[in-house]
C-alpha positions as CSV (number, residue, x, y, z in Angstrom):
1,M,107.4,87.3,78.7
2,P,105.7,87.7,82.1
3,P,107.7,87.0,85.2
4,A,107.8,83.5,86.6
5,R,104.8,82.8,89.0
6,K,105.2,82.9,92.7
7,R,101.5,82.7,93.7
8,P,98.7,80.3,92.7
9,R,97.3,81.3,89.4
10,S,93.6,82.3,89.1
11,Y,91.4,81.7,86.1
12,D,88.4,83.9,85.0
13,P,85.4,81.5,85.1
14,A,83.6,83.2,82.2
15,K,86.7,83.1,80.0
16,T,87.3,79.5,80.9
17,R,83.8,78.5,80.2
18,A,83.9,80.2,76.8
19,A,87.2,78.6,76.0
20,V,85.9,75.1,76.8
21,L,82.8,75.5,74.7
22,A,84.8,77.0,71.8
23,Q,87.3,74.1,71.8
24,F,84.5,71.6,72.0
25,G,82.8,73.3,69.1
26,H,85.9,73.0,67.0
27,V,86.0,69.3,67.8
28,R,82.3,68.8,67.0
29,T,82.7,70.5,63.6
30,A,85.6,68.3,62.7
31,V,84.1,65.1,63.9
32,G,81.0,65.8,61.7
33,T,83.2,65.5,58.6
34,L,84.8,62.2,59.4
35,T,84.2,59.1,57.4
36,P,83.6,55.6,58.8
37,E,87.2,54.7,57.7
38,Q,88.6,57.7,59.6
39,L,86.6,56.9,62.7
40,A,88.1,53.4,62.6
41,A,91.7,54.7,62.3
42,P,94.2,54.0,65.1
43,T,95.5,56.7,67.5
44,R,98.6,57.1,69.5
45,L,96.6,56.1,72.6
46,G,97.2,52.4,72.8
47,D,94.4,50.5,71.1
48,W,92.0,53.4,70.9
49,T,90.4,54.2,67.6
50,V,89.4,57.7,66.5
51,R,85.8,56.8,67.4
52,E,86.9,55.8,71.0
53,L,89.0,59.0,71.3
54,V,86.0,61.1,70.3
55,A,83.8,59.3,72.8
56,H,86.4,60.1,75.5
57,I,86.3,63.8,74.5
58,G,82.5,63.6,75.2
59,V,83.3,62.2,78.6
60,A,85.5,65.2,79.4
61,L,82.3,67.4,79.3
62,L,79.9,64.8,80.8
63,A,82.2,64.4,83.9
64,V,80.9,67.8,85.1
65,D,77.3,66.5,84.9
66,R,78.3,63.3,86.7
67,L,80.2,65.0,89.5
68,L,77.4,67.5,90.1
69,D,75.1,64.5,90.8
70,E,77.4,63.5,93.7
71,P,77.0,64.9,97.2
72,E,79.0,68.1,97.7
73,P,82.1,67.6,99.8
74,A,82.2,69.5,103.1
75,K,85.4,71.4,102.2
76,Q,88.0,71.8,99.5
77,D,90.9,69.5,100.1
78,A,92.8,69.6,96.8
79,R,94.5,72.1,94.6
80,L,94.0,72.6,90.9
81,T,97.6,71.5,90.3
82,D,96.8,68.1,92.0
83,W,94.5,67.2,89.1
84,P,97.0,66.3,86.3
85,A,98.5,63.4,88.3
86,A,95.1,62.1,89.3
87,I,93.1,61.7,86.0
88,A,91.9,58.3,85.0
89,D,90.5,56.8,81.7
90,T,86.9,55.8,81.7
91,A,85.8,55.7,78.0
92,H,87.0,52.5,76.4
93,R,83.5,51.1,75.8
94,L,81.8,54.4,74.8
95,G,82.7,54.3,71.1
96,A,80.5,51.2,70.6
97,D,77.8,52.5,72.9
98,H,77.3,55.7,70.9
99,P,77.1,55.1,67.2
100,D,75.7,58.6,66.6
101,L,78.7,60.6,67.8
102,D,77.3,64.0,66.7
103,A,74.2,63.4,68.9
104,Y,76.4,62.2,71.8
105,L,78.6,65.3,71.6
106,A,75.6,67.6,71.3
107,D,74.1,66.1,74.4
108,A,77.4,66.5,76.3
109,E,77.6,70.2,75.3
110,R,73.9,70.8,76.3
111,R,74.4,69.2,79.7
112,L,77.5,71.1,80.5
113,T,75.9,74.4,79.6
114,A,72.8,73.7,81.6
115,R,74.8,72.6,84.7
116,L,77.1,75.6,84.6
117,D,74.1,77.9,84.4
118,A,72.5,76.2,87.4
119,H,75.4,76.0,89.9
120,P,77.6,78.6,91.5
121,S,81.3,78.5,90.5
122,G,82.3,77.7,94.1
123,R,80.2,74.5,94.3
124,L,82.6,71.7,95.3
125,L,83.0,68.6,93.2
126,P,84.4,65.2,94.4
127,T,87.1,64.8,91.7
128,S,89.7,62.1,91.4
129,A,92.2,64.7,92.8
130,G,90.0,65.6,95.8
131,A,87.3,68.2,96.4
132,L,87.7,71.1,93.9
133,P,85.5,74.1,93.1
134,L,83.4,73.8,89.9
135,T,85.3,76.8,88.4
136,D,88.6,74.9,88.9
137,Y,87.2,71.7,87.4
138,V,86.1,73.5,84.3
139,V,89.8,74.6,83.9
140,T,90.7,70.9,83.8
141,R,88.1,70.4,81.0
142,A,90.0,72.8,78.9
143,V,93.2,70.8,79.4
144,E,91.4,67.5,78.4
145,L,90.0,69.1,75.3
146,V,93.2,70.6,74.1
147,V,95.3,67.5,74.8
148,H,92.8,65.3,73.0
149,T,92.4,67.7,70.1
150,D,96.1,67.2,69.6
151,D,95.6,63.4,69.7
152,L,92.9,63.7,67.1
153,N,95.1,65.8,64.8
154,A,97.9,63.4,65.2
155,A,95.7,60.4,64.3
156,L,94.3,62.1,61.2
157,P,97.0,64.2,59.5
158,G,95.4,67.0,57.5
159,L,92.3,67.3,59.7
160,D,93.8,70.3,61.5
161,V,91.2,70.9,64.2
162,P,92.0,74.4,65.4
163,Y,92.9,75.4,69.0
164,D,91.0,78.1,70.8
165,R,93.7,80.5,72.0
166,Q,92.2,80.8,75.5
167,A,91.8,77.0,75.8
168,L,95.4,76.5,74.6
169,A,96.7,79.1,77.1
170,T,94.8,77.6,79.9
171,C,96.2,74.1,79.2
172,V,99.7,75.3,78.9
173,R,99.5,77.3,82.2
174,L,97.9,74.6,84.3
175,L,100.5,72.0,83.1
176,A,103.3,74.4,83.7
177,D,102.0,75.1,87.2
178,A,101.7,71.3,87.8
179,L,105.4,71.0,86.9
180,A,106.3,73.7,89.4
181,A,104.2,71.9,92.1
182,K,105.8,68.5,91.3
183,A,109.4,69.8,91.2
184,P,109.3,72.8,93.6
185,G,112.3,75.1,93.6
186,G,113.8,78.1,91.8
187,S,116.9,76.9,90.0
188,T,115.3,76.3,86.6
189,E,113.1,78.6,84.5
190,V,110.7,76.9,82.1
191,R,109.4,79.2,79.4
192,V,106.5,78.3,77.1
193,P,105.9,81.6,75.1
194,P,103.6,83.4,74.9
195,F,101.6,81.8,77.7
196,A,103.7,80.7,80.7
197,V,106.9,81.0,82.7
198,V,107.5,79.0,85.9
199,Q,110.5,78.3,88.1
200,C,111.1,74.8,89.4
201,V,113.6,72.2,90.5
202,E,115.6,72.3,93.8
203,G,118.9,74.2,93.8
204,P,120.2,77.7,94.0
205,R,117.4,80.3,93.3
206,H,118.0,82.7,90.5
207,T,117.1,86.3,91.2
208,R,118.4,88.6,88.4
209,G,119.8,88.5,84.9
210,T,119.7,85.5,82.7
211,P,119.0,82.3,84.6
212,P,121.7,79.6,84.5
213,N,119.2,76.9,83.8
214,V,116.6,77.6,81.1
215,V,114.1,75.4,79.3
216,E,112.1,76.8,76.4
217,T,109.6,75.2,74.0
218,D,106.4,76.0,72.1
219,P,102.9,75.3,73.5
220,L,102.0,72.1,71.6
221,T,105.4,70.6,72.3
222,W,105.0,71.4,76.0
223,I,101.5,69.8,76.0
224,R,102.9,66.7,74.3
225,L,105.7,66.4,76.9
226,A,103.4,66.9,79.8
227,G,100.9,64.5,78.4
228,G,103.4,61.7,77.7
229,R,102.9,61.9,73.9
230,L,106.6,63.0,73.4
231,T,109.6,62.0,75.5
232,W,112.1,64.5,76.8
233,T,115.0,62.8,75.1
234,D,113.3,62.9,71.7
235,A,112.2,66.5,72.1
236,V,115.7,67.7,72.9
237,A,117.3,65.6,70.1
238,S,114.9,67.0,67.6
239,A,115.4,70.6,68.9
240,E,111.8,71.0,69.8
241,V,113.0,71.9,73.2
242,S,116.0,74.1,74.1
243,A,117.6,73.3,77.4
244,S,120.7,74.9,78.9
245,G,122.3,74.4,82.3
246,E,123.1,71.4,84.5
247,R,119.6,71.5,86.1
248,A,117.7,71.9,82.8
249,D,116.8,68.2,82.4
250,L,113.1,67.9,83.0
251,G,113.0,64.2,82.0
252,P,112.7,62.9,85.6
253,Y,109.5,65.0,86.2
254,L,107.7,64.2,83.0
255,P,105.0,63.3,82.0
256,L,102.6,65.1,84.3
257,L,99.2,63.7,83.3
258,G,98.4,60.5,85.2
């Protein structure tokens, strides 16, 4: 495991772009196999059907196109870790508006690729979290795609849409960093092998040896906790999370996605 992070994490723009397109490609391939009955199936997202969930996944890519049409902010005034708490839903009506989901997703992919080719990575976007560089906003698209791929797999057992490794790593890391930003400190070490280790929660800072407060879980469980798909209490009770130490209760800080 790498050491817990002390400085802001950086992401390689080319790798992030490739990860976003790869994960989106996995979703498109799976959606092309769905029957009308499967598209009408419920999801764990309130009253959303699978069709509405897929439409929202398209929104994740089209958001780049939409924000690039807005005037560029004068300066960056947000951090990437501010984004998870600021996201908002905008896609309830899109399932009905786009009966041909394959064409809709293909258009979203085409627009994203064209816009990324046409704009520098440092171009600022007026996001819901504040002004962020395009390269950072593409990181958030990886998070959206991975979280909603998991929603899709949960809605249709056996579908098993795969996870691009780089997209999964990006999602885990940003959400871990968002936890460290929300609960700053050094008393608790949170481990999500093989992708992330962060220190968080106020209290005595650990410097060497085995930390007194340790939380460890797998990538998908961490994503479900951070996204509000799984409660801390249930995860601990089912042994999906191991938590040791008096400051190892992350329940007060979860979920992380707004």
